[in-house]
matplotlib code that plots the C-alpha trace (Angstrom):
import matplotlib.pyplot as plt

x = [0.0, 0.9, 2.3, -0.7, 1.3, 2.1, -1.4, -2.8, -0.8, -3.1, -1.0, -0.5, 2.7, 3.8, 5.6, 4.2, 6.3, 4.7, 7.7, 7.8, 4.6, 4.3, 0.6, -1.0, -2.7, -6.2, -7.5, -11.2, -13.2, -16.4, -18.9, -21.4, -23.0, -26.6, -29.5, -31.0, -28.4, -28.6, -26.6, -23.6, -23.9, -23.9, -20.8, -19.0, -20.0, -18.6, -15.4, -15.0, -15.9, -14.1, -12.0, -10.1, -8.9, -6.0, -4.9, -2.5, -4.6, -7.5, -7.5, -10.7, -9.9, -13.1, -16.8, -17.4, -20.8, -23.3, -23.4, -22.4, -24.1, -22.2, -20.9, -24.0, -25.9, -24.1, -26.1, -28.0, -30.9, -31.5, -34.4, -33.9, -33.1, -30.2, -28.8, -29.2, -27.4, -24.5, -24.1, -24.2, -21.5, -19.2, -19.7, -18.9, -15.7, -14.6, -14.3, -11.2, -9.2, -10.5, -8.8, -5.6, -6.3, -5.6, -8.3, -7.5, -10.1, -9.8, -12.5, -14.3, -16.4, -19.5, -18.3, -15.8, -17.7, -16.5, -15.0, -13.1, -16.1, -16.7, -13.1, -13.2, -16.4, -15.1, -11.6, -10.1, -7.3, -7.8, -5.7, -5.3, -5.7, -3.2, -1.1, 2.3, 3.3, 6.0, 5.0, 7.0, 9.8, 7.5, 6.7, 3.0, 0.8, -2.9, -5.7, -9.5, -9.1, -11.6, -8.9, -7.3, -10.4, -9.3, -11.2, -14.2, -13.5, -17.0, -16.6, -13.1, -14.6, -17.2, -14.6, -12.6, -15.7, -16.9, -13.5, -13.6, -14.0, -16.2, -18.6, -18.6, -19.4, -22.3, -23.6, -23.2, -25.1, -28.2, -30.7, -30.0, -33.3, -32.5, -29.1, -30.7, -33.1, -30.2, -28.4, -31.5, -31.7, -28.0, -28.9, -31.8, -29.5, -26.6, -27.8, -27.6, -24.2, -22.9, -24.1, -22.3, -19.2, -18.9, -17.8, -14.1, -14.8, -15.3, -12.1, -8.6, -6.4, -3.0, -1.6, -3.0, -1.7, 1.8, 1.8, 0.9, 3.5, 6.1, 5.1, 4.9, 8.1, 6.4, 6.0, 2.9, -0.5, -3.8, -7.0, -10.8, -13.6, -13.9, -15.6, -13.3, -11.2, -8.0, -4.2, -2.6, 1.0, 1.7, 5.0, 5.5, 4.6, 1.8, -1.7, -4.2, -7.9, -9.8, -13.1, -16.4, -18.9, -22.4, -24.1, -27.7, -27.9, -28.4, -24.6, -23.1, -19.5, -16.9, -13.5, -10.3, -6.6, -4.2, -0.6, 1.9, 5.6, 5.0, 2.9, -0.4, -3.4, -7.0, -9.2, -13.0, -15.3]
y = [0.0, 3.6, 5.0, 6.8, 9.9, 10.4, 9.8, 12.3, 15.2, 18.1, 19.4, 17.8, 16.4, 14.5, 11.3, 8.4, 5.5, 2.9, 1.4, -2.0, -3.6, -7.3, -7.3, -5.1, -1.7, -1.2, 2.1, 3.0, 6.2, 7.7, 5.1, 7.8, 5.5, 6.1, 3.9, 4.5, 2.3, -1.1, -3.0, -0.6, -0.7, -4.5, -4.5, -2.2, -4.4, -7.4, -5.5, -4.7, -8.1, -10.3, -8.6, -6.3, -9.3, -9.6, -6.0, -4.4, -1.1, 0.3, 3.9, 5.7, 8.8, 10.8, 10.7, 7.5, 9.0, 10.8, 13.5, 14.0, 16.7, 16.4, 13.8, 14.3, 12.1, 9.2, 10.0, 6.9, 9.2, 10.3, 8.2, 8.5, 5.9, 8.0, 8.3, 4.5, 3.9, 6.2, 4.3, 1.0, 2.0, 3.3, 0.1, -2.0, -0.1, -0.4, -4.2, -3.5, -2.2, -5.1, -7.4, -5.4, -3.8, -0.1, 2.3, 5.8, 8.2, 11.4, 14.0, 14.3, 17.0, 15.4, 14.3, 17.0, 17.3, 13.9, 14.7, 13.2, 11.5, 9.6, 8.6, 7.2, 5.4, 3.9, 3.1, 5.3, 7.8, 11.0, 11.7, 15.3, 16.2, 15.9, 13.3, 11.8, 8.3, 5.9, 2.2, -0.7, 1.8, 4.1, 7.7, 8.3, 11.4, 10.7, 13.2, 13.2, 15.0, 17.9, 20.4, 19.4, 20.5, 24.0, 24.6, 25.1, 28.3, 28.4, 25.1, 26.0, 29.1, 26.9, 24.4, 27.2, 28.5, 25.0, 24.2, 27.4, 26.5, 29.4, 28.5, 24.9, 25.9, 28.0, 25.1, 22.6, 25.1, 24.5, 22.0, 18.4, 18.1, 21.1, 19.7, 16.4, 18.1, 19.9, 16.6, 15.1, 17.9, 17.2, 13.6, 14.5, 16.8, 14.3, 12.6, 15.9, 16.5, 13.2, 14.1, 17.4, 15.4, 14.1, 17.6, 18.3, 21.3, 18.9, 16.9, 17.6, 20.0, 19.3, 22.3, 21.3, 17.7, 19.0, 21.3, 18.6, 16.2, 19.0, 20.1, 16.6, 15.5, 12.2, 10.3, 8.4, 9.9, 8.3, 10.2, 9.8, 12.3, 12.4, 9.0, 8.4, 5.4, 5.0, 4.9, 8.0, 8.3, 11.9, 13.7, 14.1, 10.6, 8.0, 9.1, 6.6, 7.6, 5.3, 3.7, 5.0, 2.5, 2.2, -1.1, 0.1, 0.9, -1.1, -1.2, -1.7, -1.0, -0.6, -1.6, -0.7, -0.3, -2.8, -1.8, -4.4, -5.1, -6.0, -3.0, -1.1, -2.9, -1.9, -4.8, -5.2, -5.9]
z = [0.0, -0.3, 2.9, 4.6, 5.5, 1.8, 0.5, 3.0, 1.7, 0.8, -2.2, -5.5, -6.9, -3.8, -4.5, -2.6, -1.2, -3.5, -5.2, -3.4, -4.5, -5.2, -6.0, -8.8, -8.4, -9.8, -11.0, -11.7, -12.2, -13.4, -12.0, -11.1, -8.6, -7.4, -6.4, -9.8, -11.7, -10.0, -12.5, -12.3, -8.5, -8.6, -10.8, -8.3, -5.4, -7.3, -8.1, -4.4, -3.1, -5.8, -8.4, -5.9, -3.8, -6.2, -5.7, -3.3, -3.6, -5.4, -6.7, -7.5, -9.6, -9.2, -9.8, -7.8, -7.1, -9.4, -6.8, -3.2, -1.2, 2.1, 4.6, 6.8, 4.4, 6.2, 9.4, 10.5, 11.4, 7.8, 6.5, 2.8, 0.2, -1.1, 2.4, 2.9, -0.4, 0.6, 3.9, 2.1, -0.4, 2.4, 4.3, 1.3, 0.5, 4.1, 3.6, 1.5, 4.4, 6.5, 4.0, 3.9, 0.6, 0.3, -1.0, -2.2, -3.4, -5.5, -5.9, -9.2, -10.6, -9.2, -5.8, -4.7, -1.4, -0.2, 3.2, 6.1, 7.5, 4.3, 4.0, 7.5, 6.9, 3.7, 5.1, 2.4, 2.1, 0.2, -2.9, -4.0, -7.7, -9.3, -7.4, -8.3, -7.2, -7.9, -8.4, -9.9, -10.8, -12.8, -11.8, -12.6, -12.3, -11.4, -12.0, -12.4, -15.7, -15.5, -14.8, -18.2, -20.1, -20.6, -23.8, -21.7, -19.7, -18.3, -16.6, -15.3, -13.7, -12.0, -10.9, -9.3, -7.5, -6.4, -4.8, -2.8, 0.9, 1.6, -1.2, 0.0, 3.6, 2.4, 0.4, 3.3, 5.5, 3.5, 4.8, 3.9, 2.1, -0.1, -1.0, -1.8, -4.2, -5.9, -6.3, -7.8, -10.4, -11.2, -11.8, -14.1, -16.1, -16.3, -19.5, -21.4, -19.9, -21.2, -24.7, -24.5, -23.4, -27.0, -28.2, -28.4, -26.1, -23.2, -23.8, -22.4, -24.3, -25.6, -23.8, -20.4, -20.8, -21.7, -18.7, -16.3, -17.7, -17.3, -13.9, -12.5, -14.2, -15.3, -18.5, -17.6, -16.8, -15.7, -15.6, -16.2, -16.6, -20.4, -20.8, -23.8, -22.6, -24.6, -24.4, -26.1, -27.1, -26.5, -27.4, -23.6, -22.5, -22.3, -21.3, -20.2, -20.0, -17.6, -18.8, -17.4, -16.1, -17.5, -17.1, -17.1, -20.8, -24.0, -24.7, -21.2, -20.7, -18.0, -16.9, -15.0, -15.4, -13.9, -13.1, -12.2, -12.7, -16.4, -17.6, -17.5, -19.0, -19.6, -18.5, -18.9, -15.9]

ax = plt.figure().add_subplot(projection="3d")
ax.plot(x, y, z, "-o")
ax.set_aspect("equal")
plt.show()
């Protein structure tokens, strides 16, 4: 596993002590979990309970949830199916640490309000975005990917605002029911956002990718967000885009990246 004190660093570009693995590392992102997509949820539970048993650690690079409106949704007193779902997912993830498997979670653009209480409930360590680690002798930069979509300045302005701690405190001060309703509207609008995501405007830019390679001093990058899984040979290095998970549609898909001493591979669920 990554050394906990390294994974807990609040700034990006920290090198983790992850060079002495014997078991592989698994990377997933963009599951957008909610109680409304039972097949995708079942696939995630199978991944946690079965597939991950082979791993040293599991890294979730953002957008684990369709939305996250605050850690108080984990309160046992909240009688709502969405709250019950959140508690169930946290409990399921906690079984990884009980089996000695590391779990590391990065914020996405949908679940950037995941906080310390969630991390504790899930047995997870928080990863800043971006994050540099060394594993199997390879220096790698991890990111969610939305910060690389610089051709969409409107979104980048929103991202900057949404990560502001004052803005977050104001949002979290709203009644839980109000925040749940906001989250529900986000879910209702998500299908349109996925259609928008097919435009080049919503993909990463060459300039942003090159800047992250240079700043992180790496030649391997893993990220999600764009829902365009692929391996790209950039002039600066190799960029892997993680697959998103959608099992509740007519053409189901999903997968993960496996890193071991041999190489990085994209594997189906």
